[in-house]
C-alpha positions as CSV (number, residue, x, y, z in Angstrom):
1,X,20.8,-14.1,-12.6
2,X,18.3,-12.9,-15.3
3,X,16.6,-10.7,-12.9
4,X,19.6,-8.8,-12.1
5,X,20.1,-8.0,-15.6
6,X,16.3,-6.8,-15.7
7,X,16.5,-4.4,-13.1
8,X,18.7,-1.6,-14.8
9,X,16.1,-1.9,-17.8
10,X,13.2,-1.8,-15.4
11,X,15.0,1.1,-13.5
12,X,15.3,3.2,-16.8
13,X,11.9,2.6,-17.9
14,X,10.4,3.5,-14.4
15,X,12.6,6.8,-14.8
16,X,11.1,7.4,-18.3
17,X,7.6,6.7,-16.9
18,X,8.3,9.3,-14.3
19,X,9.3,12.0,-16.8
20,X,6.2,11.0,-18.8
21,X,4.1,11.3,-15.6
22,X,5.5,14.8,-14.7
23,X,4.0,15.9,-18.3
24,X,0.5,14.5,-17.7
25,X,-2.5,16.5,-19.0
26,X,-6.1,16.1,-18.8
27,X,-6.4,14.6,-22.2
28,X,-7.3,10.8,-22.6
29,X,-5.1,8.6,-24.6
30,X,-6.1,5.7,-27.0
31,X,-8.6,3.2,-25.8
32,X,-6.4,-0.1,-26.4
33,X,-6.5,-2.3,-23.4
34,X,-2.7,-2.2,-23.6
35,X,-2.2,1.5,-23.2
36,X,-2.9,4.3,-20.8
37,X,-6.3,5.8,-21.3
38,X,-6.6,8.5,-18.8
39,X,-4.1,11.4,-17.0
40,X,-5.2,13.0,-14.2
41,X,-3.9,15.3,-11.4
42,X,-5.5,13.1,-8.6
43,X,-3.5,10.7,-6.5
44,X,-3.6,7.0,-6.8
45,X,-5.6,6.7,-3.8
46,X,-8.2,9.1,-5.4
47,X,-8.5,7.2,-8.7
48,X,-9.2,3.9,-7.0
49,X,-11.6,5.6,-4.8
50,X,-13.5,7.1,-7.5
51,X,-13.8,3.7,-10.0
52,X,-17.1,2.0,-9.2
53,X,-15.3,-1.4,-10.5
54,X,-12.7,-0.9,-7.8
55,X,-14.7,-0.3,-4.9
56,X,-13.8,-3.5,-3.1
57,X,-9.9,-2.4,-3.7
58,X,-10.5,0.9,-2.5
59,X,-12.2,-0.5,0.7
60,X,-9.7,-2.9,1.6
61,X,-7.0,-0.4,1.1
62,X,-8.7,2.2,3.5
63,X,-9.3,-0.6,6.0
64,X,-5.7,-1.8,6.0
65,X,-4.4,1.6,6.3
66,X,-2.5,1.1,2.8
67,X,-4.4,4.0,1.0
68,X,-2.5,6.9,2.9
69,X,0.4,5.5,1.3
70,X,-1.2,6.5,-2.2
71,X,-2.1,9.8,-1.0
72,X,1.8,10.9,-0.6
73,X,4.4,12.1,-3.3
74,X,6.2,8.8,-3.9
75,X,5.1,6.9,-7.1
76,X,3.7,3.5,-7.3
77,X,2.0,1.4,-9.5
78,X,-1.1,-0.6,-8.4
79,X,-2.1,-3.5,-10.3
80,X,-5.6,-3.1,-9.4
81,X,-8.2,-6.2,-9.1
82,X,-11.4,-5.5,-10.5
83,X,-14.5,-6.1,-8.0
84,X,-15.3,-9.2,-10.1
85,X,-11.8,-10.5,-9.5
86,X,-12.2,-10.3,-5.6
87,X,-15.7,-11.7,-5.9
88,X,-14.1,-14.8,-7.9
89,X,-11.3,-15.3,-5.5
90,X,-11.7,-18.6,-3.7
91,X,-12.6,-17.9,-0.3
92,X,-12.3,-14.2,-1.0
93,X,-15.8,-13.3,0.3
94,X,-15.1,-14.8,3.6
95,X,-11.8,-13.3,3.9
96,X,-12.9,-9.8,3.1
97,X,-15.7,-9.7,5.5
98,X,-13.7,-11.2,8.5
99,X,-12.3,-8.1,10.4
100,X,-9.8,-10.2,12.2
101,X,-7.9,-11.0,9.0
102,X,-6.7,-7.4,8.1
103,X,-3.1,-8.2,8.2
104,X,-3.7,-11.0,5.7
105,X,-5.5,-8.8,3.4
106,X,-2.8,-6.1,3.7
107,X,-0.3,-8.7,2.7
108,X,-2.6,-9.9,-0.3
109,X,-2.6,-6.4,-1.5
110,X,1.1,-5.5,-1.1
111,X,1.5,-8.4,-3.8
112,X,-0.3,-5.7,-6.1
113,X,1.9,-2.7,-5.5
114,X,5.4,-1.9,-7.1
115,X,7.5,1.1,-6.7
116,X,7.7,3.7,-9.5
117,X,5.5,4.6,-12.3
118,X,5.1,1.8,-14.8
119,X,2.7,2.3,-17.8
120,X,1.6,-0.8,-19.9
121,X,3.5,0.8,-22.5
122,X,6.7,0.6,-20.6
123,X,6.0,-2.9,-19.6
124,X,5.3,-4.0,-23.0
125,X,8.8,-2.1,-24.3
126,X,10.8,-3.9,-21.4
127,X,9.3,-7.2,-22.5
128,X,10.3,-6.6,-26.1
129,X,13.6,-5.3,-25.0
130,X,14.3,-8.4,-23.0
131,X,12.8,-10.7,-25.6
132,X,10.6,-12.2,-23.3
133,X,9.2,-12.1,-19.7
134,X,10.4,-9.6,-17.3
135,X,10.2,-9.8,-13.5
136,X,9.4,-6.9,-11.1
137,X,9.6,-6.8,-7.2
138,X,6.4,-6.4,-5.5
139,X,6.0,-4.7,-2.0
140,X,4.8,-8.2,-1.0
141,X,7.0,-11.3,-0.6
142,X,7.6,-11.8,-4.0
143,X,8.4,-11.1,-7.8
144,X,5.5,-10.3,-10.5
145,X,6.4,-11.7,-13.8
146,X,5.0,-9.7,-16.9
147,X,4.7,-11.5,-20.1
148,X,2.7,-11.1,-23.5
149,X,0.2,-13.8,-24.3
150,X,-1.1,-13.0,-27.8
151,X,-1.5,-9.3,-27.6
152,X,-2.5,-8.9,-24.0
153,X,0.0,-8.3,-21.0
154,X,-0.4,-11.1,-18.5
155,X,1.1,-10.8,-15.1
156,X,1.8,-13.8,-12.5
157,X,2.3,-13.5,-9.0
158,X,4.7,-15.4,-6.5
159,X,2.6,-18.3,-6.3
160,X,1.5,-18.8,-10.0
161,X,-1.6,-16.8,-10.0
162,X,-2.4,-14.9,-13.2
163,X,-4.2,-11.9,-14.1
164,X,-4.6,-10.0,-17.5
165,X,-4.6,-6.4,-17.7
166,X,-8.4,-5.4,-18.0
167,X,-8.5,-2.0,-19.5
168,X,-6.2,1.0,-19.9
169,X,-4.1,2.4,-17.2
170,X,-5.0,5.5,-15.2
171,X,-2.0,7.9,-14.7
172,X,-2.1,10.2,-11.6
173,X,0.0,12.6,-9.9
174,X,1.9,10.0,-8.1
175,X,1.7,6.8,-10.0
176,X,-0.3,4.5,-12.2
177,X,-3.4,2.3,-11.5
178,X,-3.7,-0.7,-13.9
179,X,-6.9,-2.5,-13.6
180,X,-6.4,-6.4,-13.8
181,X,-9.1,-9.4,-14.2
182,X,-7.5,-11.3,-11.0
183,X,-6.1,-11.3,-7.7
184,X,-2.2,-12.2,-7.6
185,X,-2.4,-14.1,-4.4
186,X,-4.2,-16.9,-2.9
187,X,-5.4,-17.4,0.8
188,X,-3.1,-19.5,2.9
189,X,-4.8,-22.9,2.7
190,X,-7.0,-22.2,0.0
191,X,-4.5,-22.9,-3.2
């Protein structure tokens, strides 16, 4: 029931984010971990591809065919696990090196994708407006829960895995990339 009440709030925030997104400039914003640090005319796919600390995500998006989605016109938010998050994922090295597991990798990646352009500022505002955690549906099989722990925004995946926003968001021409310090899914049989 709460989730249904939150969807209009999140839709309004997403709409406001899109207005902000259309007014993007090349000027960087504040360097706070919970703010948007950079605005660019690049696509989400190009942003991920250029970040050295997101190279595993970039490779896996390409290998799975999902990177083509982020070169289009629709807006997305990608909660982008840093390379260290994939490296620390139980069974992650084996999974990512196994070419026969592409469908499983794609399913894990979809848990990190949400529709619309949501900035950390918009997520923080939604948490404040709701008086607590907010839920957003991922393109995967579940919901992502955003909450404040101290002054950090923490996102919890459908199976309880958690990650903290790890640096400022990067706003592109078709969405937002938010680096996170964890992977929001586990490998079946590894949890």
